[in-house]
C-alpha atoms as a printed R data frame, in Angstrom:
    type eleno elety resid chain resno       x       y       z
1   ATOM     1    CA   UNK     A     1   9.927 -24.382   3.395
2   ATOM     2    CA   UNK     A     2  13.139 -22.460   4.537
3   ATOM     3    CA   UNK     A     3  13.833 -18.984   4.197
4   ATOM     4    CA   UNK     A     4  16.549 -20.120   1.434
5   ATOM     5    CA   UNK     A     5  14.211 -21.158  -0.596
6   ATOM     6    CA   UNK     A     6  12.219 -18.645  -0.930
7   ATOM     7    CA   UNK     A     7  11.971 -16.230  -4.640
8   ATOM     8    CA   UNK     A     8  10.427 -13.150  -4.827
9   ATOM     9    CA   UNK     A     9   7.202 -13.235  -7.471
10  ATOM    10    CA   UNK     A    10   8.922 -11.002  -9.778
11  ATOM    11    CA   UNK     A    11  12.371 -13.561  -9.604
12  ATOM    12    CA   UNK     A    12   9.867 -16.314 -10.630
13  ATOM    13    CA   UNK     A    13   8.117 -14.561 -12.747
14  ATOM    14    CA   UNK     A    14  12.214 -13.477 -14.941
15  ATOM    15    CA   UNK     A    15  12.993 -17.243 -14.020
16  ATOM    16    CA   UNK     A    16   9.778 -18.786 -16.238
17  ATOM    17    CA   UNK     A    17   8.637 -20.683 -13.517
18  ATOM    18    CA   UNK     A    18   4.431 -21.083 -13.164
19  ATOM    19    CA   UNK     A    19   3.290 -18.385 -10.503
20  ATOM    20    CA   UNK     A    20   0.659 -21.459  -9.222
21  ATOM    21    CA   UNK     A    21   3.883 -23.952  -8.881
22  ATOM    22    CA   UNK     A    22   4.359 -22.727  -5.176
23  ATOM    23    CA   UNK     A    23   1.327 -22.166  -2.945
24  ATOM    24    CA   UNK     A    24   2.421 -22.788  -0.121
25  ATOM    25    CA   UNK     A    25   4.883 -20.056  -0.875
26  ATOM    26    CA   UNK     A    26   2.451 -17.873  -1.629
27  ATOM    27    CA   UNK     A    27   0.287 -18.077   0.822
28  ATOM    28    CA   UNK     A    28   3.624 -17.523   3.810
29  ATOM    29    CA   UNK     A    29   4.517 -14.459   1.561
30  ATOM    30    CA   UNK     A    30   0.730 -12.885   1.956
31  ATOM    31    CA   UNK     A    31   0.383 -13.962   5.781
32  ATOM    32    CA   UNK     A    32   3.767 -12.066   6.329
33  ATOM    33    CA   UNK     A    33   3.144  -8.871   4.249
34  ATOM    34    CA   UNK     A    34  -0.435  -8.796   6.266
35  ATOM    35    CA   UNK     A    35   1.526  -9.373  10.107
36  ATOM    36    CA   UNK     A    36   3.992  -6.785   8.721
37  ATOM    37    CA   UNK     A    37   1.094  -4.025   8.195
38  ATOM    38    CA   UNK     A    38  -0.936  -4.872  11.063
39  ATOM    39    CA   UNK     A    39   2.812  -4.767  13.607
40  ATOM    40    CA   UNK     A    40   3.834  -1.476  11.729
41  ATOM    41    CA   UNK     A    41   0.091  -0.103  12.642
42  ATOM    42    CA   UNK     A    42  -0.152  -1.267  16.568
43  ATOM    43    CA   UNK     A    43   3.568   0.034  17.348
44  ATOM    44    CA   UNK     A    44   2.508   3.645  15.667
45  ATOM    45    CA   UNK     A    45  -0.732   3.513  17.521
46  ATOM    46    CA   UNK     A    46   1.030   2.540  21.002
47  ATOM    47    CA   UNK     A    47   3.588   5.246  20.106
48  ATOM    48    CA   UNK     A    48   0.946   7.399  19.387
49  ATOM    49    CA   UNK     A    49  -1.182   6.594  22.755
50  ATOM    50    CA   UNK     A    50   2.560   7.076  24.475
51  ATOM    51    CA   UNK     A    51   2.197   3.559  25.945
52  ATOM    52    CA   UNK     A    52   5.098   1.143  26.738
53  ATOM    53    CA   UNK     A    53   4.993  -2.364  25.224
54  ATOM    54    CA   UNK     A    54   4.504  -3.494  29.081
55  ATOM    55    CA   UNK     A    55   1.318  -1.126  29.056
56  ATOM    56    CA   UNK     A    56  -0.226  -2.695  25.977
57  ATOM    57    CA   UNK     A    57   0.190  -5.727  27.126
58  ATOM    58    CA   UNK     A    58  -1.191  -5.375  30.747
59  ATOM    59    CA   UNK     A    59  -4.479  -3.524  28.709
60  ATOM    60    CA   UNK     A    60  -4.806  -6.852  26.841
61  ATOM    61    CA   UNK     A    61  -3.840  -9.071  29.310
62  ATOM    62    CA   UNK     A    62  -1.085 -10.894  27.433
63  ATOM    63    CA   UNK     A    63   2.507 -10.854  28.116
64  ATOM    64    CA   UNK     A    64   5.165  -8.478  27.216
65  ATOM    65    CA   UNK     A    65   6.384 -11.004  24.726
66  ATOM    66    CA   UNK     A    66   3.268 -12.025  22.860
67  ATOM    67    CA   UNK     A    67   3.311  -7.547  21.916
68  ATOM    68    CA   UNK     A    68   6.662  -7.586  20.862
69  ATOM    69    CA   UNK     A    69   5.467 -10.598  18.785
70  ATOM    70    CA   UNK     A    70   2.772  -8.492  17.586
71  ATOM    71    CA   UNK     A    71   5.004  -5.776  16.324
72  ATOM    72    CA   UNK     A    72   7.720  -7.468  15.200
73  ATOM    73    CA   UNK     A    73   5.152  -9.514  12.359
74  ATOM    74    CA   UNK     A    74   6.649 -12.502  13.751
75  ATOM    75    CA   UNK     A    75   3.259 -14.126  12.793
76  ATOM    76    CA   UNK     A    76  -0.030 -12.665  11.728
77  ATOM    77    CA   UNK     A    77  -1.933 -13.051  15.537
78  ATOM    78    CA   UNK     A    78  -4.952 -15.065  15.602
79  ATOM    79    CA   UNK     A    79  -8.702 -13.242  15.158
80  ATOM    80    CA   UNK     A    80  -9.570 -12.744  18.547
81  ATOM    81    CA   UNK     A    81  -6.223 -10.898  19.329
82  ATOM    82    CA   UNK     A    82  -6.771  -8.800  16.408
83  ATOM    83    CA   UNK     A    83  -9.968  -7.649  17.866
84  ATOM    84    CA   UNK     A    84  -8.446  -7.345  21.393
85  ATOM    85    CA   UNK     A    85  -5.763  -4.926  19.455
86  ATOM    86    CA   UNK     A    86  -8.565  -2.587  17.690
87  ATOM    87    CA   UNK     A    87 -10.291  -2.598  21.357
88  ATOM    88    CA   UNK     A    88  -7.188  -1.815  23.234
89  ATOM    89    CA   UNK     A    89  -5.631   0.733  20.688
90  ATOM    90    CA   UNK     A    90  -9.217   2.472  19.533
91  ATOM    91    CA   UNK     A    91  -8.455   1.031  16.258
92  ATOM    92    CA   UNK     A    92 -10.719   0.038  13.304
93  ATOM    93    CA   UNK     A    93  -8.964  -3.129  11.565
94  ATOM    94    CA   UNK     A    94 -10.496  -4.167   8.110
95  ATOM    95    CA   UNK     A    95  -9.472  -6.937   6.123
96  ATOM    96    CA   UNK     A    96 -10.401  -7.989   3.199
97  ATOM    97    CA   UNK     A    97  -9.529 -11.740   2.521
98  ATOM    98    CA   UNK     A    98 -11.263 -13.326  -0.805
99  ATOM    99    CA   UNK     A    99 -10.737 -16.160  -2.593
100 ATOM   100    CA   UNK     A   100  -8.684 -14.823  -6.274
101 ATOM   101    CA   UNK     A   101  -8.164 -11.421  -4.553
102 ATOM   102    CA   UNK     A   102  -4.939  -9.905  -2.987
103 ATOM   103    CA   UNK     A   103  -5.362 -10.007   1.013
104 ATOM   104    CA   UNK     A   104  -5.350  -6.097   2.086
105 ATOM   105    CA   UNK     A   105  -6.050  -5.142   5.807
106 ATOM   106    CA   UNK     A   106  -6.579  -1.485   6.585
107 ATOM   107    CA   UNK     A   107  -5.951   0.040  10.018
108 ATOM   108    CA   UNK     A   108  -7.776   3.075  10.972
109 ATOM   109    CA   UNK     A   109  -7.254   4.943  14.255
110 ATOM   110    CA   UNK     A   110 -10.511   6.498  15.819
111 ATOM   111    CA   UNK     A   111 -10.548  10.373  15.563
112 ATOM   112    CA   UNK     A   112  -9.897  12.025  18.900
């Protein structure tokens, strides 16, 4: 599915479409939302700690492009990378992924 085929859930409701008609859309939309939440939290925490993208990349043994990808929510990174981010930025990442429930991610910086 390409972006020109995407419609918001509200738009689909207004058109009278069955919301379960596009499970792939819903999966991608939900994943993008989680990636955006994580990316914003990583960016905010990195800035709070005074780290550059290069410094964070060095801490995580990644390249700068990987950090840019995470912060711009290009895609939701694998769990191993999320765990590494949590350690590198002293964050707690709580993801709630349950069938039939809305996926959520809660990110909290450890108290100084």
